[in-house]
C-alpha positions as CSV (number, residue, x, y, z in Angstrom):
1,M,113.2,110.9,94.0
2,T,112.2,111.8,97.5
3,L,108.6,112.6,98.4
4,C,108.0,116.1,99.7
5,P,108.7,115.5,103.5
6,A,105.4,117.0,104.5
7,V,103.8,114.2,102.4
8,A,106.2,111.6,103.7
9,G,105.5,112.4,107.3
10,G,107.5,115.4,108.4
11,P,109.0,118.7,107.3
12,F,112.5,118.8,105.7
13,L,114.8,120.3,108.3
14,S,118.1,121.7,107.1
15,K,121.1,122.6,109.1
16,P,120.7,125.5,111.4
17,V,121.6,128.9,110.0
18,T,123.2,131.9,111.8
19,G,124.5,135.3,110.9
20,S,123.3,138.4,109.1
21,M,119.6,139.3,109.1
22,S,118.2,140.1,105.7
23,F,115.3,139.2,103.4
24,E,115.8,140.1,99.8
25,I,114.4,139.0,96.4
26,T,116.5,139.6,93.3
27,I,114.7,139.4,90.0
28,L,116.7,137.5,87.4
29,G,114.1,137.0,84.8
30,N,110.6,138.5,84.3
31,N,109.4,137.4,80.9
32,S,107.1,134.6,79.8
33,A,107.8,131.9,77.2
34,I,110.0,133.8,74.7
35,P,112.9,136.1,75.7
36,A,112.2,139.5,74.2
37,Y,113.3,143.1,74.5
38,G,116.2,142.3,76.8
39,R,113.8,140.4,79.2
40,H,114.5,136.8,80.2
41,P,112.3,133.9,81.4
42,T,111.3,133.6,85.0
43,A,113.9,133.2,87.7
44,Q,114.3,134.8,91.2
45,Y,117.0,134.6,93.8
46,I,115.8,134.8,97.4
47,H,118.2,135.5,100.3
48,I,116.8,135.1,103.8
49,H,119.4,135.5,106.5
50,D,122.0,132.9,105.7
51,S,119.7,130.8,103.4
52,A,119.7,131.2,99.6
53,F,117.0,129.9,97.3
54,L,116.5,129.9,93.5
55,V,112.8,130.0,92.4
56,D,112.4,128.8,88.8
57,C,115.3,128.7,86.4
58,G,114.4,129.9,82.9
59,E,116.8,130.0,80.0
60,G,119.8,132.2,80.7
61,T,119.5,132.1,84.5
62,Q,123.1,131.4,85.3
63,M,124.2,134.3,83.0
64,Q,121.7,136.6,84.9
65,M,123.2,135.4,88.1
66,S,126.6,136.5,86.9
67,Q,125.2,139.8,85.6
68,Y,123.7,140.6,89.0
69,H,126.5,139.1,91.2
70,V,124.6,136.2,92.6
71,R,126.9,133.5,93.8
72,R,126.0,130.0,92.7
73,A,128.0,128.4,95.6
74,R,125.5,129.8,98.1
75,L,122.6,127.9,96.5
76,H,121.5,124.6,98.2
77,H,117.8,124.6,97.4
78,I,116.0,125.2,94.0
79,F,112.2,125.4,93.7
80,I,110.7,124.8,90.3
81,S,107.0,125.8,90.0
82,H,106.1,123.7,86.9
83,L,107.5,122.0,83.9
84,H,106.9,124.6,81.1
85,G,110.3,125.3,79.6
86,D,110.5,129.0,80.5
87,H,110.6,127.9,84.1
88,Y,113.4,125.3,84.0
89,F,115.3,125.3,80.7
90,G,118.2,127.0,82.4
91,L,118.5,124.3,85.1
92,I,120.8,121.7,83.3
93,G,123.3,124.5,82.4
94,L,123.4,125.7,86.0
95,I,123.8,122.1,87.3
96,T,126.7,121.3,85.0
97,S,128.4,124.7,85.7
98,M,128.3,123.9,89.4
99,H,129.9,120.6,88.6
100,L,132.6,122.2,86.4
101,N,133.3,124.7,89.3
102,K,134.1,121.7,91.6
103,R,131.0,121.8,93.7
104,T,130.8,119.1,96.3
105,E,127.8,120.1,98.4
106,K,124.4,118.5,97.9
107,L,121.9,120.4,95.8
108,R,118.2,119.8,96.5
109,I,115.6,120.5,93.8
110,F,111.9,120.7,94.7
111,S,109.5,120.2,91.8
112,P,106.4,118.6,90.4
113,P,106.8,115.1,89.0
114,G,108.9,114.6,85.9
115,L,111.9,116.8,86.4
116,Q,114.2,114.2,87.8
117,E,113.8,112.0,84.7
118,I,114.5,115.0,82.4
119,V,117.7,116.0,84.1
120,E,119.0,112.5,84.5
121,L,118.4,111.9,80.7
122,Q,120.4,115.1,79.9
123,L,123.2,114.0,82.2
124,K,123.2,110.5,80.7
125,A,123.3,111.8,77.1
126,S,126.3,113.9,77.9
127,D,128.0,111.1,80.0
128,T,128.3,113.6,82.9
129,Q,129.0,112.2,86.3
130,L,128.4,115.0,88.8
131,G,130.9,115.6,91.5
132,Y,128.1,116.4,94.0
133,E,124.7,114.9,94.9
134,L,121.4,116.0,93.4
135,E,118.4,115.2,95.5
136,F,115.0,115.7,93.8
137,I,112.0,116.3,96.2
138,L,108.6,115.7,94.7
139,V,106.0,118.4,95.4
140,D,102.3,117.8,95.5
141,T,101.0,120.8,93.5
142,H,97.4,120.2,94.7
143,R,98.0,120.8,98.4
144,H,99.3,123.6,100.6
145,L,102.2,121.9,102.3
146,L,105.3,122.7,104.3
147,L,108.1,121.8,102.0
148,F,111.2,123.0,103.8
149,E,112.2,124.3,107.2
150,N,115.4,125.4,109.0
151,E,116.0,127.4,112.1
152,Q,114.8,130.7,110.6
153,V,112.7,129.9,107.5
154,R,109.7,127.9,106.3
155,V,108.7,127.3,102.7
156,F,105.2,126.2,101.8
157,S,103.6,125.3,98.5
158,I,100.7,127.3,97.0
159,P,98.5,125.3,94.6
160,L,97.9,127.2,91.4
161,N,95.5,126.8,88.5
162,H,97.5,126.3,85.2
163,R,97.4,123.9,82.3
164,I,99.8,121.4,83.9
165,P,100.6,120.8,87.6
166,T,101.9,124.1,89.0
167,C,102.5,125.6,92.4
168,G,103.8,128.8,93.9
169,F,105.9,129.1,97.0
170,L,105.4,131.0,100.3
171,F,108.7,132.0,102.1
172,E,108.1,132.7,105.7
173,E,110.4,133.8,108.5
174,K,110.0,131.9,111.8
175,K,108.8,134.1,114.6
176,S,111.7,136.2,115.8
177,P,113.0,135.8,119.3
178,R,111.9,138.1,122.1
179,R,114.1,141.1,122.8
180,V,115.9,141.2,126.1
181,N,115.5,144.4,128.1
182,A,119.1,144.8,129.3
183,E,118.3,147.5,131.7
184,A,115.5,145.5,133.4
185,C,117.8,142.5,133.6
186,R,120.5,144.6,135.2
187,L,118.2,146.0,137.8
188,L,116.8,142.6,138.6
189,E,120.2,141.0,138.6
190,V,119.5,138.6,135.8
191,P,122.9,137.2,134.4
192,L,123.9,137.2,130.7
193,A,123.9,133.4,130.8
194,A,120.1,133.5,131.0
195,Y,119.5,135.7,127.9
196,N,119.1,132.9,125.4
197,A,116.4,131.3,127.5
198,L,114.7,134.6,127.9
199,K,114.7,135.1,124.1
200,S,112.8,131.9,123.7
201,G,110.1,133.0,126.2
202,A,111.3,131.3,129.4
203,D,110.9,132.9,132.8
204,Y,114.0,133.4,134.9
205,T,114.5,131.5,138.2
206,G,117.0,133.1,140.5
207,P,119.4,131.3,142.8
208,N,117.0,131.7,145.7
209,G,114.1,130.1,143.7
210,E,112.4,133.4,143.0
211,V,110.7,133.4,139.5
212,I,110.7,136.6,137.4
213,A,108.2,136.6,134.6
214,N,109.6,136.8,131.1
215,S,107.3,139.7,130.3
216,L,109.2,141.8,132.8
217,L,112.5,141.1,131.2
218,T,111.8,141.1,127.4
219,T,109.6,142.6,124.8
220,A,108.0,140.9,121.8
221,G,110.0,140.4,118.6
222,S,108.9,141.7,115.2
223,D,106.3,139.9,113.2
224,P,107.8,137.3,110.7
225,L,108.2,138.6,107.2
226,R,106.6,136.7,104.3
227,Y,107.0,136.6,100.6
228,A,104.6,134.7,98.2
229,F,105.6,133.7,94.7
230,C,102.6,132.9,92.5
231,S,103.8,131.6,89.2
232,D,101.7,130.9,86.1
233,T,98.0,130.7,87.0
234,L,94.5,131.7,86.1
235,Y,92.8,134.2,88.3
236,D,91.8,132.0,91.2
237,E,90.5,133.3,94.5
238,R,91.5,130.1,96.2
239,I,95.0,131.6,96.4
240,I,93.8,134.6,98.5
241,P,93.7,132.9,102.0
242,L,97.1,131.4,101.3
243,V,98.8,134.7,100.6
244,A,96.7,136.9,103.0
245,Q,98.6,139.8,104.6
246,V,102.0,138.8,103.1
247,D,104.6,141.6,103.0
248,L,105.3,141.1,99.3
249,L,103.3,139.2,96.7
250,Y,104.7,138.3,93.2
251,H,101.8,137.4,90.9
252,E,102.1,136.7,87.3
253,S,100.5,139.2,84.9
254,T,101.2,137.8,81.4
255,F,98.6,140.0,79.7
256,L,96.8,143.3,80.0
257,E,93.0,143.3,80.5
258,D,92.3,143.9,76.7
259,A,93.7,140.4,76.2
260,A,91.7,138.8,79.1
261,S,90.3,136.2,76.8
262,R,93.8,135.1,75.7
263,A,94.8,135.0,79.4
264,A,92.0,132.7,80.2
265,E,92.7,130.5,77.1
266,T,96.3,130.1,78.2
267,F,95.6,129.8,81.9
268,H,97.3,133.1,82.7
269,S,96.3,136.3,84.5
270,T,96.1,139.9,83.6
271,A,97.7,142.8,85.6
272,R,94.2,143.8,86.8
273,Q,93.5,140.3,88.0
274,A,96.8,140.1,89.8
275,A,96.0,143.4,91.5
276,T,92.6,142.1,92.5
277,V,94.2,139.1,94.3
278,A,96.5,141.5,96.1
279,S,93.7,143.8,97.1
280,K,91.4,141.0,98.4
281,A,94.3,139.3,100.2
282,G,95.3,142.6,101.9
283,V,99.0,142.2,101.0
284,Q,101.5,145.0,101.7
285,R,103.1,145.2,98.3
286,L,102.6,143.6,94.8
287,I,105.1,143.0,92.1
288,L,104.1,142.0,88.5
289,G,106.1,139.8,86.1
290,H,105.9,137.0,83.5
291,F,105.2,139.4,80.7
292,S,104.1,138.2,77.3
293,A,106.6,138.9,74.4
294,K,103.8,140.8,72.7
295,Y,104.5,143.8,75.0
296,K,107.6,145.8,74.4
297,D,106.9,148.3,77.2
298,T,105.8,147.1,80.6
299,A,104.6,150.5,82.0
300,G,101.0,149.7,81.1
301,F,101.0,146.7,83.5
302,R,101.7,148.9,86.5
303,Q,99.2,151.5,85.4
304,E,96.5,148.9,85.0
305,A,97.2,147.2,88.3
306,A,97.4,150.5,90.2
307,S,93.8,151.3,89.4
308,I,93.0,148.4,91.7
309,F,96.0,148.2,94.1
310,E,98.3,151.2,94.5
311,A,101.4,149.6,96.1
312,V,102.5,147.8,92.9
313,E,105.8,147.6,91.1
314,I,107.2,145.9,88.0
315,A,109.6,143.0,88.5
316,E,112.5,144.7,86.6
317,E,115.4,142.4,86.1
318,G,118.3,143.2,88.5
319,T,115.9,144.8,91.0
320,R,116.3,143.8,94.6
321,F,113.2,143.9,96.8
322,E,114.0,144.1,100.5
323,L,111.6,143.1,103.1
324,R,111.9,144.9,106.5
325,P,110.1,144.3,109.7
326,L,107.7,147.0,111.0
327,P,108.5,148.6,114.3
328,V,107.5,146.4,117.2
329,G,103.8,147.1,118.1
330,T,102.9,148.3,114.6
331,K,100.0,146.4,113.0
332,K,100.0,145.6,109.3
333,V,97.2,147.2,107.4
334,A,96.1,146.7,103.8
335,P,97.3,149.6,101.6
């Protein structure tokens, strides 16, 4: 097992990514411990530009991936919030299916302690020799740390308050490059070859040594988009500064407020408590999930949360939540 690189001395840097610009979260599972009423345990697929991440992997996740047309081959990083079964019981099936599909690329799994031993025991018991490498990266669930980084995305841990070591994850775009003003460049005779340097903030030095300030040739890029995934947790205001002003917050809401005592007993939150976190953190949108099997209908969760925080939705399975940048110059405000 590898220590989380932030603990070991530096962030994990993947290969650079290029290509399409998008930031989407697909809900694969939204229930808590027991599958019920067509709902499955927790799993989410996150697509940011050319990077793909799976967050938690409850029972049936790979079947949900097929149902909602999520390609397993795109996955190179899986983040497991904690070792209660409804958050990882689907992992061994996914791992072995990738093997049977002739995967050869490394798969990295970020998790609290213990998961590597569980998976290796399962592989040993079935005498399975994977055709690709598994790398387990240990996450310190008590600290807010940088876990992963590539050219466009950072992933941080969010310490949570649950019965066993648990963390959430914050997915954050890196600051977008400055936008080149092509007309200004034409008028000031700045060549195309200088554009990449301009996007990174450099001034332009002409052939005669004249320096043209970057601010005359570019405009600011859009603010980075951010998504926070808060898995199983008690209501805990220590989360608030870590998720402040995010574009989208997922916060578990296992129970309604009339079962608040049960929520506290099991180290879970109510819809009202999730909405309170969203309101105090000034997030843009909130989605609720991890519903107890005692509830057949989830409409009451949205209704309860909306009394505190209006911009709330249910994490319906198959729903894709798309994050889009605000127009340049627009400031984020709490709903």
